[in-house]
C-alpha positions as CSV (number, residue, x, y, z in Angstrom):
1,X,153.6,-51.5,112.2
2,X,151.9,-48.6,114.2
3,X,152.8,-46.4,111.9
4,X,151.8,-48.2,108.9
5,X,148.0,-48.9,110.8
6,X,148.2,-45.5,111.3
7,X,148.4,-44.5,107.8
8,X,145.9,-47.1,106.7
9,X,143.4,-45.6,109.2
10,X,144.1,-42.5,107.7
11,X,143.5,-43.4,104.0
12,X,140.1,-45.1,104.9
13,X,139.0,-42.4,106.4
14,X,139.6,-40.4,103.7
15,X,138.1,-42.8,101.1
16,X,134.8,-43.1,103.2
17,X,134.5,-39.1,103.0
18,X,135.3,-39.1,99.4
19,X,132.5,-41.4,99.3
20,X,130.0,-39.5,101.2
21,X,131.3,-36.2,99.3
22,X,130.3,-38.1,96.0
23,X,126.7,-39.0,97.1
24,X,126.1,-35.3,98.2
25,X,127.7,-34.1,94.4
26,X,125.2,-36.3,93.0
27,X,122.6,-35.3,94.8
28,X,122.7,-31.1,94.5
29,X,124.1,-31.3,90.6
30,X,121.6,-34.2,89.4
31,X,120.5,-32.1,87.0
32,X,124.2,-31.5,85.1
33,X,123.9,-35.2,84.6
34,X,120.2,-35.4,83.6
35,X,117.5,-33.5,82.2
36,X,114.6,-31.8,83.7
37,X,112.3,-34.7,82.6
38,X,114.2,-37.1,84.9
39,X,112.8,-34.8,88.0
40,X,110.4,-37.1,89.2
41,X,113.4,-40.3,89.7
42,X,115.3,-37.8,91.3
43,X,114.5,-38.6,95.0
44,X,114.8,-42.4,93.8
45,X,117.9,-41.6,92.0
46,X,119.3,-40.5,95.5
47,X,118.2,-43.1,97.4
48,X,119.9,-46.1,95.2
49,X,123.3,-43.7,95.4
50,X,122.9,-43.4,99.0
51,X,122.3,-47.3,99.5
52,X,125.3,-48.1,96.8
53,X,127.4,-45.8,98.8
54,X,126.2,-47.3,102.3
55,X,127.3,-50.8,100.7
56,X,131.1,-49.7,99.4
57,X,131.6,-48.2,102.9
58,X,130.8,-50.9,104.8
59,X,133.6,-53.0,103.0
60,X,136.0,-50.7,104.1
61,X,138.3,-52.0,106.6
62,X,140.9,-50.3,108.7
63,X,138.8,-47.8,110.3
64,X,139.3,-48.9,114.4
65,X,140.4,-45.0,114.3
66,X,138.8,-41.8,113.9
67,X,135.4,-43.7,115.6
68,X,134.0,-40.3,115.7
69,X,134.7,-39.4,112.2
70,X,133.5,-43.0,110.7
71,X,130.5,-42.3,112.8
72,X,129.2,-38.9,111.3
73,X,130.1,-40.0,107.8
74,X,127.7,-43.1,107.7
75,X,124.9,-40.8,109.3
76,X,125.5,-38.0,107.1
77,X,125.1,-40.2,104.0
78,X,121.7,-41.6,105.9
79,X,120.9,-37.9,106.7
80,X,120.7,-37.0,102.5
81,X,117.2,-37.7,101.8
82,X,114.2,-35.0,102.9
83,X,112.8,-37.7,105.7
84,X,114.0,-38.3,109.3
85,X,116.5,-41.5,109.5
86,X,116.6,-42.8,113.4
87,X,119.3,-44.7,112.5
88,X,121.0,-41.2,110.9
89,X,120.3,-39.5,114.7
90,X,121.4,-42.5,116.4
91,X,124.9,-43.0,114.4
92,X,125.1,-38.7,114.6
93,X,124.5,-38.4,118.3
94,X,127.2,-41.2,118.9
95,X,129.4,-39.2,117.1
96,X,129.0,-36.0,119.0
97,X,129.5,-37.8,122.2
98,X,132.7,-39.7,121.4
99,X,134.2,-35.7,119.9
100,X,132.2,-32.8,120.8
101,X,134.3,-30.5,118.8
102,X,133.0,-32.6,115.6
103,X,131.2,-29.6,114.4
104,X,129.9,-31.3,110.8
105,X,128.3,-34.2,113.3
106,X,126.8,-31.6,115.5
107,X,125.3,-29.5,111.8
108,X,124.0,-32.8,110.8
109,X,122.0,-33.9,114.0
110,X,120.6,-30.8,113.5
111,X,119.1,-31.4,110.6
112,X,118.2,-35.1,111.8
113,X,116.4,-33.1,114.7
114,X,115.2,-30.5,112.4
115,X,113.3,-33.2,110.0
116,X,112.2,-35.1,113.0
117,X,109.8,-31.5,113.7
118,X,112.3,-31.0,116.9
119,X,113.2,-27.4,116.1
120,X,114.5,-26.5,119.5
121,X,116.9,-29.2,119.7
122,X,118.0,-28.2,116.4
123,X,118.7,-24.8,117.7
124,X,120.8,-26.5,120.4
125,X,123.0,-28.4,117.9
126,X,123.5,-25.5,115.2
127,X,124.8,-23.1,118.2
128,X,126.6,-25.7,120.0
129,X,128.5,-26.2,116.4
130,X,129.0,-22.3,116.5
131,X,130.6,-22.4,120.0
132,X,133.2,-24.9,118.7
133,X,133.8,-23.3,115.6
134,X,132.4,-20.7,113.7
135,X,131.3,-22.2,110.1
136,X,129.2,-21.3,107.4
137,X,126.9,-24.5,107.6
138,X,125.8,-23.6,111.0
139,X,125.0,-19.8,110.3
140,X,122.9,-21.0,107.4
141,X,120.8,-23.6,109.2
142,X,120.3,-21.5,112.5
143,X,119.2,-18.9,110.0
144,X,116.5,-21.0,108.9
145,X,115.7,-22.4,112.8
146,X,115.4,-18.8,114.1
147,X,112.4,-18.3,111.9
148,X,110.8,-21.7,112.9
149,X,111.4,-21.0,116.8
150,X,108.3,-21.0,118.9
151,X,108.1,-17.6,120.1
152,X,106.1,-16.6,123.4
153,X,105.0,-13.1,121.7
154,X,104.6,-11.2,118.6
155,X,107.6,-9.2,119.6
156,X,110.4,-12.6,120.4
157,X,109.0,-13.7,116.9
158,X,110.0,-10.6,114.9
159,X,113.5,-10.3,117.1
160,X,113.8,-13.9,115.9
161,X,113.6,-13.1,112.4
162,X,115.7,-10.1,112.6
163,X,118.6,-12.8,113.9
164,X,117.9,-14.7,110.7
165,X,118.8,-12.2,108.8
166,X,121.6,-11.2,110.8
167,X,123.2,-15.2,110.6
168,X,122.2,-15.6,107.1
169,X,124.3,-12.4,106.1
170,X,127.2,-13.9,108.8
171,X,127.5,-17.2,106.5
172,X,127.2,-15.1,103.0
173,X,129.9,-12.7,104.4
174,X,132.4,-16.0,105.2
175,X,131.8,-17.4,101.8
176,X,130.2,-15.0,99.1
177,X,130.6,-17.8,96.4
178,X,128.2,-20.0,98.6
179,X,124.7,-20.0,96.6
180,X,123.2,-21.5,99.4
181,X,124.0,-18.7,101.7
182,X,122.7,-16.3,99.6
183,X,119.6,-18.2,98.9
184,X,119.2,-18.8,103.1
185,X,119.3,-14.8,103.0
186,X,117.1,-14.1,100.0
187,X,114.3,-16.4,102.4
188,X,115.8,-14.7,105.4
189,X,114.2,-11.2,103.6
190,X,111.3,-12.9,102.4
191,X,110.7,-13.3,105.9
192,X,111.3,-9.8,107.3
193,X,109.5,-8.5,104.3
194,X,106.4,-10.3,105.4
195,X,106.5,-9.6,108.9
196,X,107.3,-5.8,109.0
197,X,105.0,-4.2,107.0
198,X,105.8,-5.3,103.5
199,X,109.0,-2.6,102.9
200,X,109.6,-2.3,99.6
201,X,113.2,-2.3,99.6
202,X,113.4,-5.8,101.9
203,X,111.7,-7.3,99.4
204,X,114.4,-5.8,96.6
205,X,116.9,-7.1,99.1
206,X,115.4,-11.0,99.2
207,X,115.2,-10.6,95.0
208,X,119.0,-9.7,94.6
209,X,119.6,-12.1,97.2
210,X,118.0,-15.0,95.3
211,X,119.1,-13.4,92.0
212,X,122.7,-13.7,93.4
213,X,122.8,-17.0,94.7
214,X,121.9,-18.2,91.0
215,X,124.8,-15.9,89.8
216,X,127.3,-17.7,91.9
217,X,126.1,-21.0,92.1
218,X,125.2,-23.0,88.9
219,X,123.0,-25.5,90.9
220,X,120.8,-22.6,92.5
221,X,118.5,-22.6,88.8
222,X,117.7,-26.2,89.9
223,X,116.4,-25.6,93.4
224,X,112.7,-25.9,93.2
225,X,112.3,-23.8,96.8
226,X,114.2,-20.7,95.0
227,X,111.6,-20.6,92.3
228,X,108.5,-20.9,94.4
229,X,109.8,-18.5,97.3
230,X,110.7,-16.1,94.9
231,X,107.5,-16.6,92.7
232,X,105.3,-16.2,96.4
233,X,107.3,-12.5,96.5
234,X,106.3,-11.7,92.8
235,X,102.9,-13.0,93.3
236,X,102.2,-10.7,96.1
237,X,103.6,-7.6,94.6
238,X,101.3,-8.2,91.4
239,X,104.2,-9.4,88.7
240,X,102.2,-12.5,87.6
241,X,104.1,-13.4,84.8
242,X,107.0,-13.8,87.1
243,X,105.0,-15.6,89.2
244,X,103.5,-18.2,87.2
245,X,107.2,-18.5,85.3
246,X,108.3,-19.5,89.0
247,X,105.7,-21.9,90.0
248,X,105.8,-23.9,87.0
249,X,109.9,-24.2,87.1
250,X,109.7,-25.3,90.5
251,X,106.7,-28.0,89.7
252,X,108.9,-29.3,86.6
253,X,112.0,-29.2,89.2
254,X,110.2,-31.8,91.7
255,X,107.2,-33.2,90.3
256,X,106.3,-34.9,93.6
257,X,105.9,-32.0,95.6
258,X,102.4,-31.1,95.1
259,X,102.5,-27.1,96.2
260,X,104.2,-25.4,93.1
261,X,101.4,-26.9,90.9
262,X,98.3,-26.3,93.1
263,X,99.7,-22.4,93.4
264,X,100.0,-22.2,89.9
265,X,97.1,-23.5,89.1
266,X,95.2,-21.2,91.6
267,X,97.1,-18.1,90.6
268,X,95.9,-18.9,87.3
269,X,92.3,-19.1,87.9
270,X,92.5,-15.7,90.3
271,X,93.5,-14.3,86.7
272,X,91.1,-15.9,84.7
273,X,88.2,-14.3,87.1
274,X,90.0,-11.0,87.1
275,X,90.2,-11.1,83.6
276,X,86.6,-12.0,83.6
277,X,85.4,-9.4,86.0
278,X,87.5,-6.7,84.0
279,X,86.0,-7.3,80.3
280,X,82.5,-7.1,81.8
281,X,82.8,-4.2,84.1
282,X,82.3,-6.4,87.2
283,X,79.1,-7.2,85.9
284,X,77.6,-3.9,86.9
285,X,74.1,-3.3,84.7
286,X,75.0,-0.2,82.0
287,X,72.4,2.2,83.8
288,X,73.9,1.8,87.2
289,X,77.4,2.4,86.1
290,X,76.3,5.5,84.0
291,X,74.9,7.0,87.2
292,X,77.7,5.8,89.2
293,X,80.4,8.0,86.9
294,X,78.3,10.6,86.4
295,X,77.9,10.9,90.3
296,X,81.6,12.2,89.9
297,X,82.2,15.6,91.4
298,X,85.7,17.5,91.7
299,X,84.7,18.1,95.0
300,X,85.2,14.5,96.1
301,X,88.7,14.7,95.9
302,X,89.4,15.6,99.1
303,X,92.8,17.8,99.9
304,X,92.5,18.6,96.2
305,X,88.7,19.4,95.6
306,X,89.6,22.7,94.7
307,X,91.0,21.6,91.7
308,X,94.8,22.3,93.0
309,X,97.6,20.2,94.7
310,X,100.5,21.1,96.8
311,X,103.3,20.9,94.7
312,X,107.0,19.9,95.4
313,X,108.0,23.3,95.9
314,X,105.2,24.2,98.8
315,X,103.1,26.2,95.4
316,X,99.7,25.3,94.7
317,X,99.6,23.7,90.9
318,X,96.2,23.1,88.6
319,X,95.4,19.7,88.3
320,X,95.0,18.2,84.8
321,X,92.2,16.0,83.9
322,X,93.2,12.9,81.8
323,X,92.0,9.7,81.3
324,X,93.3,6.5,83.4
325,X,94.4,5.6,79.5
326,X,96.6,8.5,79.3
327,X,98.4,7.8,82.6
328,X,101.8,5.9,82.1
329,X,103.5,2.8,84.1
330,X,105.3,4.1,87.4
331,X,104.7,7.0,88.9
332,X,102.4,9.8,87.6
333,X,103.9,13.0,89.6
334,X,100.7,15.5,90.2
335,X,97.6,12.9,89.2
336,X,95.2,12.0,91.5
337,X,92.3,9.5,90.8
338,X,88.8,10.1,91.1
339,X,86.5,6.7,90.4
340,X,84.1,4.2,91.6
341,X,84.8,0.8,93.0
342,X,83.1,-1.3,90.5
343,X,84.2,-5.1,91.9
344,X,86.6,-6.4,94.4
345,X,88.8,-9.4,94.3
346,X,90.9,-11.2,96.7
347,X,92.7,-14.7,96.5
348,X,92.3,-17.3,98.5
349,X,95.3,-17.2,100.1
350,X,96.1,-15.2,103.4
351,X,99.8,-13.3,103.4
352,X,102.5,-16.0,103.8
353,X,103.5,-14.7,107.4
354,X,104.9,-18.3,107.2
355,X,105.1,-21.1,105.1
356,X,105.5,-24.6,104.7
357,X,108.3,-24.1,102.3
358,X,110.7,-22.3,104.6
359,X,110.8,-24.0,107.6
360,X,108.9,-27.1,108.4
361,X,110.2,-29.5,106.1
362,X,114.2,-30.0,105.5
363,X,114.2,-30.6,102.0
364,X,117.6,-31.3,99.8
365,X,118.2,-27.9,98.8
366,X,117.7,-25.8,101.3
367,X,115.0,-26.0,103.7
368,X,112.9,-23.2,103.1
369,X,112.1,-19.5,105.0
């Protein structure tokens, strides 16, 4: 009888696990069974699926054993939405008290604290989980949390960002086929890019990580966070076509999220102003423009004012006079520019040293940089 009871308990736990796994699969693979036109219904559909799953879980008997696991699974089901759920926190806190080595419960509790806004408690949970067992989920989450921890100095924040990259790399190393790990690594590089002088090689690492996420995980291309974060980088690097496409894609995948639509419109407005100023030559009057151009002298070229420049061999080479229209995209070796600034235009946004999409909100797919 005891053996039959134990076997029944194991089967009940397995059934609960399958129900919760199915719930998360429904959320993460939503667009495999729904079109993008259904994106506005996704959150409500997930909530309805969660309620149905919880009802089915409540009908399962024979779970007197594995109490901590049962509490964790119920808490995890409630934890599926991007909003903080106090009942989920309560269940998960009880689970880790009953079984302090239950790593998944620590990870879920850390997510609950994140949604609650308690970043320090979330950091403690993910670090504690890693203390029990190295796992990619804790490493992923710790990477995100480190970028949001309150730092006492600029140096401390920079160190947190570097540590964030290190944790994300460790997560990737544990499972090279995990798209979420690659996505979070991309966000870590993106944060590093904006915090360490905008090194082009780091931005390329971010773009490569995002591309790898989409390559190894079919669901990554349906992640609105990925598209917005990548578009942010494209915009900063003045790749405006890619930026507009990214903002538009993020908006389509999550119509309830206003930021992608706002960023898309802001960029369109900026490009419209820029185009107008270019066409009107900065609205400078013809006489003034002619005067500005007429005052240009080769002597104003500084070190190249004598009409020569030092080539790679160290020898002086004569400059060749060419119009701007004759220059080619990319590097024009041996070319210097002599001109006047006739207008300047700045965006309304600051350099995104921090972004709501990269830490302050726990979103279903990834939770930003």
